[in-house]
C-alpha positions as CSV (number, residue, x, y, z in Angstrom):
1,M,99.0,70.8,122.7
2,G,96.8,68.1,121.2
3,T,97.2,64.5,122.3
4,F,99.2,62.3,120.0
5,T,97.7,59.1,118.9
6,T,100.8,57.7,117.0
7,A,102.4,54.5,118.1
8,M,104.5,54.7,121.3
9,L,108.2,55.2,121.0
10,S,110.6,52.8,122.6
11,A,113.5,54.2,124.6
12,S,116.0,53.1,121.9
13,R,113.9,54.7,119.1
14,A,113.7,58.0,121.1
15,R,117.4,57.9,121.7
16,K,118.1,57.3,118.0
17,A,115.8,60.2,117.0
18,M,117.5,62.5,119.5
19,V,120.9,61.8,117.9
20,G,119.5,62.5,114.5
21,I,118.1,65.8,115.5
22,I,121.4,66.8,117.1
23,A,123.1,66.0,113.8
24,G,120.6,68.1,112.0
25,F,121.2,71.1,114.1
26,F,125.0,70.6,114.1
27,I,125.3,70.5,110.3
28,Q,123.0,73.5,109.9
29,G,125.3,75.5,112.1
30,F,128.3,74.2,110.2
31,M,127.0,75.2,106.9
32,A,125.8,78.6,108.1
33,V,129.4,79.7,108.8
34,A,131.3,77.5,106.3
35,W,131.5,80.2,103.6
36,V,132.1,83.3,105.7
37,P,136.0,83.2,105.7
38,R,135.9,82.7,101.9
39,I,133.6,85.7,101.2
40,P,136.5,88.0,100.0
41,E,137.4,85.4,97.3
42,I,133.7,85.1,96.2
43,I,133.6,88.9,95.9
44,D,136.7,88.9,93.7
45,N,135.1,86.1,91.6
46,I,132.0,88.1,90.8
47,S,133.9,91.5,90.6
48,V,131.6,93.8,92.5
49,P,132.3,96.7,94.9
50,F,131.3,96.3,98.6
51,S,128.2,98.4,98.1
52,T,126.9,96.1,95.5
53,W,127.9,93.0,97.6
54,G,125.9,94.4,100.5
55,L,122.9,95.0,98.2
56,I,123.1,91.4,96.9
57,V,123.4,89.8,100.3
58,G,120.7,92.0,101.8
59,I,118.0,91.4,99.1
60,A,119.0,87.7,98.8
61,G,118.3,87.4,102.5
62,L,114.6,87.9,101.8
63,G,114.7,84.4,100.3
64,G,114.8,83.1,103.8
65,L,111.6,84.9,104.8
66,I,109.4,83.6,102.1
67,P,109.2,80.0,103.4
68,L,107.9,81.3,106.7
69,L,104.6,82.0,105.0
70,F,104.0,78.4,103.9
71,A,106.5,75.9,105.4
72,S,104.0,74.9,108.1
73,R,101.6,73.6,105.4
74,L,104.3,71.5,103.9
75,V,105.0,70.0,107.4
76,N,101.4,69.2,107.9
77,K,101.2,67.5,104.5
78,F,104.5,65.6,104.2
79,G,106.0,65.5,107.7
80,S,109.4,66.7,108.8
81,R,112.0,64.2,107.5
82,P,111.4,64.6,103.7
83,L,111.3,68.4,103.9
84,L,114.6,68.5,105.9
85,Q,116.4,66.2,103.4
86,V,115.1,68.0,100.2
87,S,115.7,71.5,101.5
88,F,119.2,70.8,102.8
89,V,120.3,69.1,99.5
90,V,119.0,72.1,97.6
91,A,120.9,74.4,99.9
92,C,124.1,72.4,99.5
93,L,123.8,72.5,95.7
94,S,123.5,76.3,95.8
95,F,126.4,76.5,98.2
96,A,128.6,74.4,96.0
97,S,128.0,76.6,93.0
98,F,129.3,79.7,94.7
99,G,132.9,79.1,93.7
100,F,132.1,78.6,90.0
101,I,130.0,81.7,89.5
102,H,131.5,84.9,88.0
103,N,128.3,86.7,87.2
104,P,126.7,88.8,89.9
105,A,123.1,88.1,88.8
106,L,123.8,84.3,88.8
107,F,125.4,84.6,92.2
108,F,122.3,86.4,93.5
109,A,120.1,83.7,92.2
110,A,122.2,81.0,93.9
111,L,122.3,82.8,97.2
112,F,118.6,83.5,97.1
113,S,117.9,79.8,96.5
114,Q,120.2,78.8,99.3
115,N,118.5,81.2,101.7
116,F,115.1,80.0,100.6
117,A,116.1,76.3,101.2
118,Y,117.6,77.3,104.6
119,G,114.4,79.0,105.5
120,V,112.4,75.8,105.0
121,Y,115.0,73.8,106.8
122,N,115.2,76.1,109.8
123,I,111.4,76.1,110.5
124,V,111.0,72.4,110.0
125,V,114.0,71.3,112.2
126,N,113.0,73.7,115.0
127,A,109.3,72.6,114.9
128,H,110.3,69.0,114.8
129,S,112.6,69.4,117.8
130,V,109.8,71.1,119.9
131,V,107.3,68.3,119.0
132,F,109.9,65.7,119.9
133,Q,110.7,67.4,123.2
134,D,106.9,67.5,124.0
135,R,106.6,63.8,123.2
136,I,109.3,62.7,125.6
137,G,108.4,65.2,128.3
138,R,111.9,66.5,129.0
139,V,113.9,69.6,128.2
140,I,116.3,68.7,125.5
141,L,116.0,71.7,123.2
142,G,119.1,73.2,124.7
143,R,121.2,70.3,123.5
144,F,120.0,70.9,119.9
145,H,120.8,74.6,119.9
146,A,124.1,73.9,121.6
147,S,124.9,71.5,118.8
148,W,124.2,74.3,116.3
149,S,126.7,76.6,118.0
150,I,129.3,73.8,118.2
151,G,128.9,73.2,114.4
152,A,129.3,76.9,113.7
153,A,132.4,77.2,115.9
154,L,134.0,74.1,114.3
155,S,133.1,75.4,110.9
156,A,134.8,78.7,111.5
157,L,137.9,76.9,112.7
158,L,138.1,74.4,109.8
159,T,137.2,76.9,107.1
160,G,140.0,79.3,108.2
161,F,142.5,76.4,108.2
162,F,141.5,75.0,104.8
163,A,141.5,78.4,103.3
164,T,145.3,78.5,103.4
165,F,145.7,75.6,100.9
166,V,142.4,74.4,99.4
167,P,141.1,76.2,96.3
168,L,137.7,77.9,96.8
169,Q,135.8,75.7,94.3
170,V,137.2,72.5,95.7
171,Y,136.5,73.6,99.3
172,L,132.9,74.7,98.7
173,A,132.1,71.5,96.7
174,L,133.6,69.2,99.4
175,A,132.0,71.1,102.3
176,A,128.6,70.9,100.5
177,G,129.0,67.2,99.7
178,V,130.1,66.1,103.1
179,S,127.4,68.2,104.8
180,A,124.7,66.7,102.6
181,V,125.8,63.2,103.5
182,V,125.8,64.1,107.3
183,C,122.3,65.6,106.9
184,L,120.9,62.7,105.1
185,V,122.2,60.2,107.6
186,G,121.2,62.3,110.6
187,T,117.7,63.1,109.4
188,G,117.2,59.5,108.4
189,M,117.3,58.7,112.2
190,I,114.6,61.3,113.2
191,L,110.9,60.5,113.5
192,G,109.4,59.7,110.2
193,P,106.1,61.0,108.8
194,K,104.2,58.1,110.5
195,E,105.9,58.9,113.9
196,D,106.1,62.7,114.2
197,G,102.4,63.3,114.7
198,H,102.1,65.9,111.9
199,D,98.7,64.5,110.8
200,Q,97.4,64.9,114.3
201,E,98.6,68.5,114.5
202,Q,96.9,69.2,111.2
203,K,93.6,68.4,112.8
204,R,93.9,71.2,115.3
205,A,95.3,73.7,112.7
206,S,93.2,76.5,111.3
207,S,93.8,79.3,108.8
208,V,95.0,82.3,110.9
209,P,95.5,85.5,108.9
210,L,98.7,87.4,109.7
211,F,96.8,90.3,111.2
212,K,94.8,88.0,113.3
213,T,97.7,86.2,114.9
214,P,96.9,85.2,118.5
215,R,98.2,87.5,121.1
216,Y,100.1,84.7,122.7
217,V,102.0,84.1,119.5
218,V,102.8,87.8,119.2
219,I,104.2,87.7,122.7
220,L,106.3,84.7,121.8
221,A,107.5,86.5,118.6
222,F,108.7,89.5,120.7
223,G,110.2,87.0,123.1
224,L,112.1,85.4,120.3
225,F,113.3,88.7,119.0
226,F,114.5,89.7,122.5
227,A,116.2,86.3,122.9
228,V,118.0,86.5,119.6
229,L,119.2,90.1,119.7
230,P,121.9,89.9,122.4
231,E,123.4,86.9,120.6
232,A,123.3,88.6,117.2
233,T,124.7,91.8,118.6
234,V,127.8,90.0,120.1
235,I,128.3,88.1,116.8
236,D,128.2,91.3,114.7
237,W,129.8,93.9,117.0
238,S,132.1,92.2,119.6
239,A,135.1,92.1,117.3
240,I,134.6,95.7,116.3
241,F,134.2,96.7,120.0
242,A,137.5,94.8,120.7
243,K,139.3,96.7,117.9
244,K,137.8,100.2,118.2
245,V,137.2,100.4,122.0
246,L,139.5,97.9,123.6
247,H,142.3,98.6,121.1
248,L,143.3,94.9,121.0
249,A,145.7,93.5,118.5
250,T,144.2,91.6,115.5
251,G,144.9,88.2,117.1
252,W,142.9,89.1,120.2
253,Q,139.9,90.7,118.6
254,G,137.9,87.5,118.4
255,A,138.4,86.7,122.1
256,P,135.2,88.3,123.4
257,Y,133.0,86.3,121.0
258,S,134.9,83.1,121.6
259,L,134.4,83.4,125.4
260,F,130.8,84.3,124.8
261,V,129.9,81.4,122.5
262,I,131.7,78.8,124.6
263,A,129.7,79.9,127.7
264,M,126.5,80.0,125.6
265,I,127.1,76.4,124.6
266,V,127.7,75.4,128.3
267,G,124.5,77.2,129.3
268,R,122.4,75.4,126.7
269,L,123.8,72.0,127.5
270,A,123.0,72.6,131.2
271,L,119.4,73.6,130.5
272,G,118.0,70.1,130.7
273,R,119.5,69.4,134.1
274,L,118.5,72.8,135.5
275,S,114.9,72.4,134.3
276,R,114.4,69.4,136.5
277,R,114.2,71.8,139.5
278,R,112.9,75.0,138.0
279,H,110.5,76.1,135.3
280,L,112.2,76.5,132.0
281,S,111.0,80.1,131.7
282,R,112.1,80.8,135.3
283,I,115.6,79.7,134.3
284,G,115.4,82.0,131.2
285,Q,114.3,84.9,133.4
286,I,117.2,84.5,135.9
287,A,119.6,84.1,133.0
288,A,118.3,87.2,131.3
289,V,118.9,89.3,134.4
290,L,122.4,87.9,134.6
291,G,123.0,88.7,130.9
292,A,121.8,92.3,131.3
293,I,124.1,93.0,134.3
294,S,127.2,91.2,132.8
295,L,126.8,92.8,129.4
296,T,126.6,96.3,131.0
297,L,129.7,95.6,133.1
298,A,131.6,94.2,130.1
299,V,131.0,97.4,128.0
300,L,131.6,99.9,130.9
301,A,134.6,98.2,132.3
302,G,136.2,97.6,128.9
303,T,135.7,101.3,127.9
304,I,137.2,102.6,131.1
305,L,140.1,100.1,131.4
306,A,141.1,100.3,127.7
307,N,142.7,103.7,128.4
308,I,145.0,102.0,131.0
309,S,145.8,98.8,129.2
310,P,144.0,96.9,126.4
311,M,145.1,93.5,127.8
312,L,143.9,94.5,131.3
313,A,140.6,95.5,129.8
314,L,140.3,92.1,128.1
315,A,141.3,90.2,131.3
316,V,138.7,92.0,133.4
317,T,135.9,91.9,130.8
318,A,136.6,88.2,130.0
319,V,134.6,87.2,133.1
320,F,131.7,89.4,132.0
321,W,131.6,88.1,128.4
322,I,131.5,84.5,129.9
323,L,128.6,85.5,132.2
324,T,126.8,87.2,129.2
325,G,127.1,84.0,127.3
326,L,125.7,82.0,130.1
327,G,122.8,84.5,130.3
328,A,122.1,84.3,126.5
329,G,122.4,80.5,126.2
330,P,118.9,79.5,127.6
331,Q,116.9,82.3,125.9
332,V,116.1,80.9,122.4
333,P,115.5,77.3,123.6
334,A,113.3,78.5,126.4
335,I,111.1,80.7,124.0
336,F,111.0,78.1,121.3
337,S,109.8,75.5,123.8
338,N,106.6,77.4,124.2
339,G,105.8,77.2,120.5
340,G,103.7,74.0,120.9
341,T,101.2,75.5,123.2
342,V,99.0,77.5,120.8
343,E,95.5,75.9,120.7
344,T,94.5,77.0,117.2
345,M,97.9,76.6,115.5
346,T,100.3,73.7,114.9
347,T,103.8,73.9,116.2
348,A,105.1,74.7,112.7
349,Q,102.5,77.3,112.2
350,A,103.2,79.1,115.4
351,M,107.0,79.0,114.9
352,S,106.7,80.2,111.3
353,R,104.8,83.2,112.5
354,M,107.2,83.8,115.4
355,S,110.2,83.5,113.0
356,L,108.7,85.9,110.4
357,M,108.1,88.6,113.0
358,N,111.5,88.0,114.6
359,S,113.3,88.3,111.3
360,L,111.7,91.6,110.4
361,L,112.4,93.0,113.8
362,I,116.0,91.8,113.7
363,L,116.5,93.5,110.3
364,L,115.2,96.8,111.7
365,A,117.3,96.4,114.8
366,K,120.5,95.9,112.8
367,I,119.9,99.0,110.7
368,L,119.3,100.9,114.0
369,M,122.5,99.6,115.5
370,G,124.5,100.5,112.4
371,A,123.2,104.1,112.7
372,M,124.0,104.2,116.4
373,A,127.6,103.0,115.9
374,Q,128.1,105.6,113.1
375,G,126.3,108.5,114.8
376,I,127.0,107.9,118.5
377,A,129.7,105.4,119.4
378,V,130.5,101.7,118.9
379,E,129.7,101.1,122.6
380,S,126.1,102.3,122.0
381,V,125.2,99.3,119.9
382,F,125.0,97.2,123.0
383,L,122.2,99.3,124.5
384,P,119.5,97.5,122.4
385,A,120.9,94.2,123.5
386,L,120.7,95.3,127.1
387,L,117.1,96.3,126.7
388,A,116.4,93.0,124.9
389,F,117.7,91.1,128.0
390,V,115.2,93.1,130.1
391,G,112.4,92.5,127.6
392,V,112.9,88.7,127.5
393,A,113.1,88.5,131.3
394,L,109.7,90.2,131.5
395,I,108.2,87.8,128.9
396,H,109.6,84.8,130.8
397,R,107.9,86.1,133.9
398,Y,104.6,86.2,131.9
399,L,105.2,82.6,130.7
400,V,105.8,81.3,134.2
401,N,102.6,82.9,135.5
402,R,100.7,81.6,132.4
403,S,101.8,78.1,133.0
404,K,100.5,78.2,136.6
405,S,97.1,78.9,135.3
406,L,97.0,76.0,132.9
407,P,95.0,72.8,134.0
408,P,97.1,69.8,135.2
409,V,98.4,67.5,132.5
410,P,97.2,63.9,132.6
411,G,100.0,61.7,133.9
412,Y,101.9,64.7,135.4
413,D,99.7,65.3,138.5
414,D,102.8,65.1,140.7
415,Q,104.8,67.5,138.6
416,P,105.9,70.6,140.6
417,V,104.2,73.8,139.5
418,D,107.5,75.6,139.0
419,A,109.1,73.1,136.7
420,F,109.1,71.8,133.2
421,P,107.1,70.7,131.2
422,V,105.8,74.1,129.9
423,T,104.1,72.6,126.8
424,S,101.7,70.0,128.2
425,P,103.7,67.1,126.8
426,Q,102.2,63.6,126.2
427,A,104.4,60.7,127.3
428,A,105.6,59.0,124.3
429,I,107.8,56.2,125.7
430,S,106.2,53.0,127.0
431,E,108.6,52.3,129.8
432,S,106.6,49.4,131.4
433,E,107.3,47.2,128.5
434,I,111.1,48.1,128.2
435,P,113.8,46.4,130.3
436,E,115.2,48.7,132.9
437,G,118.6,48.8,131.3
438,E,117.1,50.0,128.0
439,R,115.0,52.8,129.4
440,L,115.7,56.4,128.3
441,Q,117.5,58.0,131.2
442,P,116.4,61.5,132.5
């Protein structure tokens, strides 16, 4: 990654920016789930059958792919902060309108607009977090992705609670308004256009056609796909597995996912501490092997023990769902952390290309898993996730070997070979001029 020439950050400024990025990820996760428990009411409002609803949601999802083609150019021109603020406000306005729409075509337009705005926001916030991580030379991406998961979990809890007594229109408008305020306050704390180095990154950018994407970026894109698929599979299918295979009562069907997501958050929060001793991709490799083994045992043990006792099956597999969450936690942060190492592309460019390819692959994978569940058995949908754990473990191994071949980073000559940083960071904090009590702690 190119050397930044922007002004050095003080420890207090870096700490403030970190809080702002955490808030940005948290509120993104919150809004991603905030409407899910109210979907039946929205369907009633627009009066469409489930088949039409699926068509609306599926096609509107393409709105999130379009920004992947140009978001990096906007980052290079305007910087991260203004793009995050404008895109999130647009998303919130679209979100707030859902409860007032009774026409399917208008709802499609609003949902498409929201997905489009989220597409911009997602690329920018992830690219900004990788650049910030590189500047301070420490693994902190796990904290950001953990905050997303915490926001999503809290949103699911609060939305279900408020659904019992707050009207749909009021809830959606309040959720959008509060979220917009949190986003504006949080993103106001992150690095501004004069601090985030986007103009320096622009100097090393070049126009790279889609079909001439560097091999390294293609590898990272597959790594991202393999990293995301186990998490997406558990989100989409764990409750169905609990109902159809484990035969659990309704109140217990969310237990596998709850155990998984809590463990995943723990794994992401521990990533920074673990990376002080081992290479970030080595951690991802070990975690992927753990995830592959534990997911296999969760499915096999659950299928066998469910015929004896559903609660026994849940009790035994609970340990395996937790271990699977710990295995899945480091995967996305570890892959994303490599997005700033492409010589001919900026961080935003590389991550846009990675996300575009990942989104298309995930779409195909979900179609395949639906066919497998229908034509084979519900248990079979976890096979692609198992193979994904194996795939991302192999890609992590490649990334570790690649990092060993890179030249030493100036200022990091004493850095162990098998440890972070993986992205050739440039120290951004001038510690010598800061009192010891004010220094950013590792």
